[in-house]
C-alpha positions as CSV (number, residue, x, y, z in Angstrom):
1,M,61.4,61.3,96.4
2,E,61.9,64.0,98.9
3,F,58.8,62.9,100.9
4,G,60.0,59.3,101.2
5,F,63.5,60.6,102.1
6,E,62.1,62.8,104.8
7,L,60.0,60.1,106.4
8,A,62.9,57.6,106.3
9,L,65.2,60.1,108.0
10,C,62.5,60.8,110.7
11,A,62.1,57.0,111.3
12,A,65.9,56.6,111.6
13,L,66.3,59.5,114.0
14,E,63.4,58.3,116.1
15,A,65.0,54.8,116.4
16,R,68.5,56.1,117.3
17,T,68.0,59.3,119.3
18,D,65.8,60.5,122.2
19,W,64.6,63.5,120.2
20,V,61.0,64.6,119.9
21,L,60.6,65.0,116.1
22,A,58.3,67.0,113.8
23,R,58.3,67.9,110.1
24,Q,57.6,71.1,108.2
25,L,57.7,73.8,110.9
26,G,58.2,77.5,110.5
27,G,61.8,78.5,111.2
28,G,61.6,82.3,111.2
29,V,60.8,84.9,113.8
30,T,59.7,88.1,112.1
31,D,58.3,86.0,109.3
32,P,57.7,82.6,110.9
33,G,56.4,81.0,107.7
34,G,59.1,82.5,105.5
35,R,61.4,79.6,106.3
36,V,60.0,76.1,106.6
37,V,62.4,73.7,108.2
38,D,62.0,70.1,106.9
39,V,62.7,68.3,110.2
40,V,63.0,69.6,113.7
41,G,64.5,67.6,116.6
42,V,63.8,68.7,120.2
43,T,66.2,67.2,122.8
44,P,64.7,66.6,126.3
45,G,65.8,69.0,129.1
46,P,65.8,68.5,132.9
47,E,62.1,69.4,133.2
48,F,60.9,67.2,130.3
49,D,58.8,64.9,132.5
50,D,57.0,67.9,134.1
51,R,56.1,69.1,130.6
52,A,55.0,65.6,129.5
53,R,52.6,65.3,132.4
54,I,50.6,68.4,131.4
55,T,49.3,67.4,127.9
56,D,50.3,65.6,124.7
57,R,49.2,68.6,122.7
58,S,50.9,71.9,121.9
59,I,50.3,74.6,124.5
60,P,49.6,77.9,122.8
61,G,52.5,80.3,123.1
62,V,50.2,83.2,123.9
63,A,48.9,81.3,126.9
64,I,52.4,80.5,128.1
65,E,53.6,84.1,127.7
66,S,50.4,85.6,129.3
67,A,50.0,87.3,132.7
68,V,47.9,84.3,133.8
69,G,49.4,82.5,136.8
70,V,48.6,79.7,139.1
71,G,47.1,82.0,141.8
72,E,44.4,84.6,141.4
73,P,42.2,84.0,138.3
74,R,42.4,86.6,135.6
75,R,40.1,87.8,132.9
76,P,41.6,86.6,129.6
77,R,41.3,89.9,127.8
78,D,43.3,91.6,130.6
79,A,46.0,89.0,130.6
80,L,46.6,87.8,127.1
81,D,48.7,89.8,124.7
82,C,46.9,89.1,121.4
83,H,44.2,90.5,119.2
84,P,40.8,90.5,121.0
85,E,39.3,88.2,118.3
86,R,42.0,85.5,119.1
87,V,41.5,85.5,122.9
88,D,38.7,83.0,123.1
89,G,40.4,80.6,120.8
90,V,43.7,80.7,122.7
91,V,41.9,80.2,126.0
92,D,39.9,77.3,124.6
93,A,43.0,75.6,123.3
94,A,44.8,76.1,126.6
95,V,41.9,74.7,128.6
96,D,41.6,71.8,126.3
97,A,45.3,71.1,126.8
98,G,44.8,71.2,130.5
99,F,47.2,74.2,131.0
100,F,44.4,76.6,131.9
101,S,41.4,76.1,134.1
102,A,38.4,78.3,133.6
103,E,35.5,79.4,135.8
104,R,32.6,81.9,135.6
105,R,32.0,84.8,137.9
106,G,29.1,87.1,137.3
107,G,28.7,85.8,133.7
108,R,32.4,86.5,133.0
109,R,35.1,84.0,132.2
110,Y,38.2,83.8,134.4
111,V,41.3,81.6,133.9
112,R,44.4,80.5,135.7
113,Q,47.2,78.1,135.1
114,T,46.8,74.6,136.4
115,T,50.6,74.4,136.9
116,R,53.8,76.4,136.5
117,Y,55.1,76.1,132.9
118,P,58.5,74.2,133.0
119,D,60.8,76.5,131.0
120,D,63.6,74.0,131.0
121,W,61.7,71.1,129.5
122,F,63.7,71.1,126.3
123,G,67.4,71.4,125.7
124,R,68.6,71.9,122.2
125,L,66.7,72.5,118.9
126,V,68.1,70.8,115.8
127,G,67.1,71.9,112.4
128,V,67.5,69.6,109.3
129,E,67.2,70.6,105.7
130,N,66.6,67.6,103.4
131,K,68.1,67.7,99.9
132,P,68.4,64.1,98.6
133,D,69.8,65.3,95.3
134,L,72.5,68.0,95.5
135,G,72.4,68.3,91.8
136,R,69.0,70.0,92.2
137,P,69.8,72.4,95.1
138,G,66.9,74.8,94.6
139,D,67.1,77.6,97.2
140,L,69.3,75.6,99.5
141,R,72.1,78.2,99.9
142,R,69.7,81.0,100.9
143,Q,67.9,78.8,103.3
144,L,71.0,77.7,105.1
145,R,72.4,81.2,105.2
146,L,69.2,82.3,106.9
147,D,69.5,79.5,109.4
148,V,73.0,80.5,110.3
149,S,72.5,84.2,110.5
150,L,69.4,84.0,112.5
151,A,70.7,81.2,114.8
152,L,67.3,80.1,116.0
153,F,68.4,76.4,116.1
154,D,71.4,75.2,118.2
155,E,72.5,73.1,115.3
156,V,71.6,73.0,111.6
157,W,72.2,70.0,109.4
158,L,71.9,69.2,105.7
159,A,70.8,65.6,104.9
160,T,71.5,64.3,101.5
161,E,71.7,61.0,99.6
162,S,74.2,62.4,97.1
163,H,77.9,61.9,97.2
164,V,79.2,65.1,98.9
165,T,82.2,66.7,97.2
166,G,84.5,69.5,98.4
167,A,82.8,71.8,95.9
168,H,79.4,71.1,97.6
169,L,80.9,71.8,101.0
170,N,82.3,75.1,99.8
171,R,78.8,76.2,98.8
172,I,77.3,75.3,102.2
173,P,77.8,77.7,105.1
174,E,80.6,76.4,107.3
175,P,78.6,76.0,110.5
176,V,76.1,73.7,108.8
177,G,76.7,70.0,109.4
178,V,76.2,67.5,106.6
179,W,74.8,64.0,106.8
180,R,74.9,61.5,104.0
181,F,71.8,59.4,104.6
182,D,70.7,56.2,103.0
183,P,66.9,56.0,103.1
184,E,66.9,52.2,102.4
185,T,69.2,51.2,105.3
186,G,68.7,54.2,107.6
187,E,72.5,54.6,107.9
188,R,73.6,58.2,108.5
189,D,77.2,59.2,108.0
190,V,78.6,62.5,109.2
191,V,80.4,64.2,106.4
192,R,80.9,67.4,108.4
193,E,80.1,68.2,112.0
194,A,77.6,71.0,112.7
195,A,78.9,73.9,114.8
196,S,76.9,75.2,117.8
197,L,75.1,78.4,116.8
198,P,74.7,81.5,119.2
199,V,71.0,81.0,120.1
200,D,71.3,83.3,123.1
201,E,72.4,86.3,121.1
202,P,70.5,88.6,118.6
203,G,70.3,87.2,115.1
204,V,69.7,88.6,111.6
205,E,66.7,87.3,109.7
206,L,66.9,87.5,105.9
207,L,63.5,88.5,104.7
208,D,63.9,89.2,101.0
209,E,66.7,89.3,98.4
210,R,66.5,91.3,95.2
211,P,69.2,92.7,92.8
212,L,71.1,95.4,94.7
213,R,68.9,95.0,97.8
214,T,68.6,92.6,100.7
215,D,65.9,93.1,103.4
216,V,66.8,91.9,106.9
217,D,65.5,92.3,110.4
218,V,67.7,92.2,113.5
219,V,65.9,89.8,116.0
220,S,66.5,90.2,119.7
221,A,67.6,87.3,121.9
222,D,64.3,87.5,123.8
223,A,62.3,87.2,120.6
224,K,64.4,84.2,119.6
225,R,63.8,82.6,123.0
226,R,60.1,83.0,122.7
227,R,60.1,81.6,119.2
228,R,62.3,78.7,120.2
229,R,59.8,77.7,122.9
230,R,56.9,78.0,120.4
231,I,58.8,75.7,117.9
232,A,59.4,73.2,120.7
233,E,55.8,73.2,121.7
234,R,54.6,72.9,118.1
235,A,57.0,70.0,117.6
236,Y,55.8,68.3,120.8
237,G,52.2,68.4,119.8
238,K,52.6,67.7,116.0
239,G,55.1,64.9,115.6
240,W,56.2,63.7,112.1
241,R,53.4,61.2,111.2
242,T,51.0,63.9,110.0
243,Y,49.6,62.1,107.0
244,D,46.4,60.0,106.6
245,F,46.6,56.7,104.8
246,P,44.6,56.5,101.6
247,A,41.7,54.1,101.1
248,C,43.7,52.0,98.7
249,A,44.3,48.2,99.0
250,R,47.8,48.6,97.7
251,C,49.0,51.1,100.3
252,A,50.2,49.4,103.5
253,A,52.0,50.7,106.6
254,T,55.6,49.8,107.3
255,D,56.7,48.8,110.8
256,D,57.3,52.5,111.6
257,A,54.0,53.6,110.0
258,R,55.2,55.0,106.7
259,P,52.8,54.7,103.7
260,H,54.3,52.1,101.3
261,C,52.7,51.6,97.9
262,E,52.9,48.0,96.6
263,H,52.3,49.2,93.0
264,F,55.3,51.5,92.9
265,D,57.3,49.7,95.7
266,A,58.0,53.0,97.4
267,V,56.9,55.2,100.2
268,V,54.4,57.7,98.8
269,D,52.8,60.9,99.9
270,P,49.1,60.2,100.2
271,A,48.2,63.9,99.9
272,S,49.7,64.2,96.4
273,D,50.4,60.7,95.1
274,C,47.2,58.7,95.9
275,G,43.7,58.7,94.6
276,A,41.5,57.4,91.9
277,D,43.7,58.9,89.2
278,C,46.7,56.8,90.3
279,P,47.3,53.9,87.9
280,G,47.9,51.6,90.8
281,F,44.8,52.6,92.7
282,R,42.6,49.8,94.0
283,P,39.8,50.8,96.3
284,G,40.1,49.3,99.8
285,D,40.2,50.1,103.5
286,A,42.9,52.5,104.7
287,A,45.6,50.9,106.7
288,D,44.7,50.8,110.4
289,V,47.6,52.7,112.1
290,D,47.9,54.0,115.6
291,A,50.6,56.6,115.1
292,D,50.2,58.0,118.6
293,A,50.8,54.5,120.1
294,L,54.0,54.2,118.1
295,R,55.2,57.6,119.1
296,D,54.5,56.9,122.7
297,A,56.4,53.7,122.6
298,R,59.4,55.0,120.7
299,T,60.0,58.5,122.0
300,P,60.0,60.5,125.2
301,W,56.6,62.0,124.2
302,R,53.7,60.7,126.3
303,R,50.2,59.9,125.0
304,D,47.2,61.1,127.0
305,P,49.0,61.9,130.3
306,P,47.0,62.2,133.5
307,G,47.3,66.0,133.4
308,V,47.9,68.3,136.4
309,S,45.4,69.8,138.8
310,R,46.4,72.1,141.7
311,R,44.0,73.1,144.4
312,Q,44.5,76.7,145.2
313,A,44.0,76.3,148.9
314,G,43.5,79.5,150.9
315,L,43.7,81.8,147.9
316,D,39.9,82.2,147.5
317,R,39.0,82.2,151.2
318,F,38.3,85.9,151.6
319,R,36.7,86.5,148.2
């Protein structure tokens, strides 16, 4: 139920906004995976086109934050702030993405940026927590309290299929907006507007709650800024269609590439719902879906861009 709801919401947001969307991203700073946000929306900023020209993949945050520039090549181990065992992997990913170029000198690897990183490529980050049935809230209150106190996202929304009562609203932190969403029609009604959160100020991250004790960490504005950029980059490279279609003749793709099962007449999660043990399973070819083509056509994200290459004229003349 929650998987189908989540995909329906992503499809509706994709059709009616200019956001770059992704699902299931870490929403913490001190403990990035301690809070997983169901849906993240990234709004384009003034330098979005500059970012889109570089690569359709995520650029590693360590590469962006490194001392590598567009001028003099640097040795990666001198310029990247990460464990030595991670350096080669970060460099490889940055080179594959077209953000770094690499060369060899005396048997040693040197790198430099192919272009300046456009810091203003994204505007706002929107976090959405999906809870189709408010009668089964789970850890909802704690999750939303963390989102508000940390203020990593500009806006936080709760999306639900349930009728929302005043009692529900009283249990949800006031800055959190509420959507009532119908996954069948894609209609999204605003029950309560979301407030803008202070993303440029320090935040408080809830790490653990036990009887008589709550562990928190005060997160600086600079740490939040770096984490926001990493979330935006991850969202840009990942997208929301992250599933593979099963080799089942009864699972077809909807027009927006959601996996719909003919046997159950519902959108299903191939990773957990499909397989030979399913009573509706019928061996067949997996649906032929070009998710990247759909994403390219329906969002500001650009598939397989030409990349950037800058000739460093004059910088190497006297080497």
